[in-house]
C-alpha positions as CSV (number, residue, x, y, z in Angstrom):
1,X,-15.1,33.1,10.1
2,X,-11.7,31.2,10.1
3,X,-11.5,27.5,10.5
4,X,-9.9,27.9,13.9
5,X,-12.7,30.3,15.0
6,X,-15.4,27.9,13.7
7,X,-13.8,25.0,15.6
8,X,-13.7,27.1,18.8
9,X,-17.3,28.2,18.3
10,X,-18.8,24.7,17.6
11,X,-16.5,22.7,19.8
12,X,-17.2,19.0,19.9
13,X,-21.0,19.4,20.4
14,X,-22.9,17.9,17.5
15,X,-25.3,20.4,15.8
16,X,-28.4,19.6,13.8
17,X,-26.5,20.2,10.6
18,X,-23.8,17.8,11.7
19,X,-26.3,15.1,12.3
20,X,-28.1,15.7,9.1
21,X,-25.0,15.7,6.9
22,X,-23.5,12.7,8.7
23,X,-26.8,10.8,8.1
24,X,-26.6,11.7,4.4
25,X,-23.0,10.5,4.2
26,X,-24.1,7.3,5.9
27,X,-27.1,6.8,3.6
28,X,-25.0,7.3,0.5
29,X,-22.4,5.0,2.1
30,X,-25.0,2.3,2.5
31,X,-25.7,2.5,-1.2
32,X,-22.0,2.4,-2.0
33,X,-21.6,-0.6,0.3
34,X,-24.4,-2.5,-1.4
35,X,-23.1,-1.7,-4.9
36,X,-19.5,-2.5,-3.8
37,X,-20.6,-5.8,-2.5
38,X,-22.2,-6.7,-5.8
39,X,-19.1,-5.7,-7.8
40,X,-16.7,-7.3,-5.3
41,X,-18.4,-10.6,-5.7
42,X,-17.5,-10.6,-9.4
43,X,-14.0,-9.2,-9.2
44,X,-13.0,-11.4,-6.3
45,X,-13.5,-14.6,-8.4
46,X,-10.2,-14.2,-10.4
47,X,-8.4,-13.0,-7.2
48,X,-9.4,-16.1,-5.4
49,X,-8.1,-18.2,-8.3
50,X,-4.7,-16.5,-8.1
51,X,-4.3,-16.0,-4.3
52,X,-7.4,-15.7,-2.0
53,X,-6.0,-13.1,0.4
54,X,-5.7,-10.7,-2.5
55,X,-9.5,-10.1,-2.0
56,X,-8.5,-7.9,0.9
57,X,-7.5,-5.2,-1.7
58,X,-11.2,-4.7,-2.3
59,X,-12.1,-4.0,1.3
60,X,-11.5,-0.2,1.2
61,X,-14.7,0.6,-0.5
62,X,-16.6,-0.5,2.6
63,X,-14.8,2.0,4.8
64,X,-15.3,5.3,2.9
65,X,-18.1,6.7,5.1
66,X,-15.9,6.4,8.2
67,X,-13.1,8.5,6.9
68,X,-15.2,10.8,4.7
69,X,-17.6,11.5,7.6
70,X,-14.8,12.5,10.0
71,X,-13.0,14.6,7.4
72,X,-16.2,16.6,6.8
73,X,-17.9,16.7,10.2
74,X,-14.7,16.9,12.3
75,X,-16.4,15.9,15.5
76,X,-15.6,12.9,17.8
77,X,-17.8,10.0,16.9
78,X,-18.3,11.0,13.3
79,X,-16.4,8.0,11.8
80,X,-18.1,5.5,14.0
81,X,-21.6,7.0,13.4
82,X,-21.2,7.2,9.6
83,X,-19.8,3.7,9.2
84,X,-22.3,2.0,11.4
85,X,-25.3,3.7,9.9
86,X,-24.0,3.0,6.4
87,X,-23.7,-0.7,7.4
88,X,-27.3,-0.6,8.7
89,X,-28.4,0.8,5.3
90,X,-26.6,-2.0,3.4
91,X,-28.4,-4.6,5.7
92,X,-31.8,-3.0,5.0
93,X,-31.1,-3.1,1.2
94,X,-30.3,-6.8,1.4
95,X,-26.7,-7.5,2.2
96,X,-25.3,-10.9,1.2
97,X,-23.4,-10.9,4.4
98,X,-26.4,-10.7,6.6
99,X,-26.5,-9.2,10.1
100,X,-22.7,-9.6,10.4
101,X,-22.4,-6.5,8.2
102,X,-23.4,-4.4,11.3
103,X,-20.5,-5.8,13.3
104,X,-18.1,-5.2,10.4
105,X,-19.3,-1.6,10.1
106,X,-19.0,-1.0,13.8
107,X,-15.5,-2.4,14.0
108,X,-14.3,-0.6,10.8
109,X,-15.7,2.7,12.1
110,X,-14.0,2.1,15.4
111,X,-10.7,1.5,13.7
112,X,-10.9,4.8,11.9
113,X,-12.2,6.6,15.0
114,X,-9.3,5.4,17.2
115,X,-6.8,6.9,14.7
116,X,-8.6,10.2,14.6
117,X,-8.7,10.2,18.4
118,X,-5.0,9.5,18.8
119,X,-3.8,11.9,16.1
120,X,-6.4,14.7,16.1
121,X,-8.2,14.6,19.5
122,X,-5.6,12.9,21.6
123,X,-4.6,15.9,23.8
124,X,-6.9,17.4,26.4
125,X,-7.1,21.0,27.7
126,X,-9.4,21.7,30.5
127,X,-11.7,18.8,29.5
128,X,-11.9,19.8,25.8
129,X,-10.5,18.0,22.8
130,X,-7.7,19.8,21.0
131,X,-8.5,20.1,17.3
132,X,-5.3,19.6,15.2
133,X,-4.9,18.6,11.6
134,X,-6.8,16.6,9.1
135,X,-4.2,16.2,6.4
136,X,-3.5,13.4,4.0
137,X,-1.4,11.5,6.4
138,X,-4.2,11.4,9.0
139,X,-6.7,10.3,6.3
140,X,-4.4,7.5,5.1
141,X,-3.8,6.3,8.6
142,X,-7.5,6.4,9.5
143,X,-8.3,4.4,6.4
144,X,-5.6,2.0,7.3
145,X,-7.0,1.7,10.9
146,X,-10.4,0.8,9.5
147,X,-8.8,-1.7,7.1
148,X,-6.8,-3.3,9.9
149,X,-9.9,-3.8,12.0
150,X,-11.7,-5.2,8.9
151,X,-9.0,-7.7,8.4
152,X,-8.9,-8.8,12.0
153,X,-12.7,-9.2,12.0
154,X,-12.7,-11.3,8.9
155,X,-9.8,-13.4,10.0
156,X,-10.3,-14.1,13.7
157,X,-13.9,-13.6,14.9
158,X,-16.3,-16.5,14.7
159,X,-18.2,-15.1,11.8
160,X,-15.1,-14.2,9.8
161,X,-15.4,-15.6,6.3
162,X,-11.7,-16.5,6.0
163,X,-11.2,-17.9,9.5
164,X,-10.0,-21.1,8.0
165,X,-7.0,-19.5,6.3
166,X,-3.5,-20.5,7.3
167,X,-1.7,-17.9,9.6
168,X,0.4,-16.6,6.8
169,X,-2.6,-16.1,4.5
170,X,-4.5,-14.4,7.3
171,X,-1.5,-12.0,7.8
172,X,-1.4,-11.3,4.1
173,X,-5.2,-10.7,4.0
174,X,-5.0,-8.3,6.9
175,X,-2.1,-6.4,5.2
176,X,-4.1,-6.1,2.0
177,X,-7.1,-4.9,3.8
178,X,-5.0,-2.2,5.6
179,X,-3.5,-1.1,2.3
180,X,-6.9,-1.0,0.7
181,X,-8.4,1.0,3.5
182,X,-5.5,3.6,3.3
183,X,-5.7,4.0,-0.4
184,X,-9.4,3.7,-1.2
185,X,-11.1,5.0,2.0
186,X,-8.3,7.3,3.1
187,X,-6.9,8.9,0.0
188,X,-10.2,9.0,-1.9
189,X,-12.1,10.5,1.0
190,X,-9.4,13.2,1.5
191,X,-9.6,14.1,-2.2
192,X,-13.4,14.1,-2.1
193,X,-13.4,16.4,0.9
194,X,-11.1,18.9,-0.8
195,X,-13.3,18.8,-3.9
196,X,-16.5,19.4,-1.9
197,X,-14.8,22.3,0.0
198,X,-14.1,24.0,-3.4
199,X,-17.8,24.0,-4.2
200,X,-18.7,25.8,-1.0
201,X,-21.1,23.2,0.2
202,X,-19.0,22.7,3.4
203,X,-19.4,26.3,4.4
204,X,-21.0,25.4,7.7
205,X,-18.2,23.1,8.8
206,X,-14.7,23.4,10.0
207,X,-13.8,21.5,6.8
208,X,-14.8,24.5,4.7
209,X,-11.1,25.3,4.2
210,X,-10.1,21.8,3.3
211,X,-9.1,22.6,-0.2
212,X,-6.4,25.1,1.0
213,X,-5.2,23.1,4.0
214,X,-1.6,21.7,3.8
215,X,-1.3,18.3,2.4
216,X,1.2,16.9,4.8
217,X,1.7,19.4,7.6
């Protein structure tokens, strides 16, 4: 069955396999979140000594489930679901950021979800979403969207850890978060999806042909 035919057959309705795999991505993401938080705490020390906003370059690791989940599942809501559940997993394992990690996960997932909605699901035909392309550009922009929302969350909401930054430093931090989201969450998730597709484990998904899909078009 071709990718187009599989898209048409499954539509936007979540199947049991979609839910199960999305949950697995989210659970793995929760572990990644926890480990990334531990490592980031060490790496951020020299960054803070040089220029504190540089720590935004580490943010992308917390956004991988959002982009990876959507690239694999290819259903509306996948980015938001995977990122939020992953954040919940990190909280359960003992996040140093406390319950605010849930809000961060929700917003980061929303940032990626909005990009996918605008670029992939943004046109309607008879009430159905129009499936388009999941290329590298879309992945990079989705990661950037998650990073942008992360930076805004950290800089302007009451629980943001750098809310006391000067406006210029906040702007720099948001920019670094956006870049990190694009590179770490966007590019790495796109590469990972293509790699998984080559193994055949995505045979039940529209992403089964990801390895042979055009990079930019």
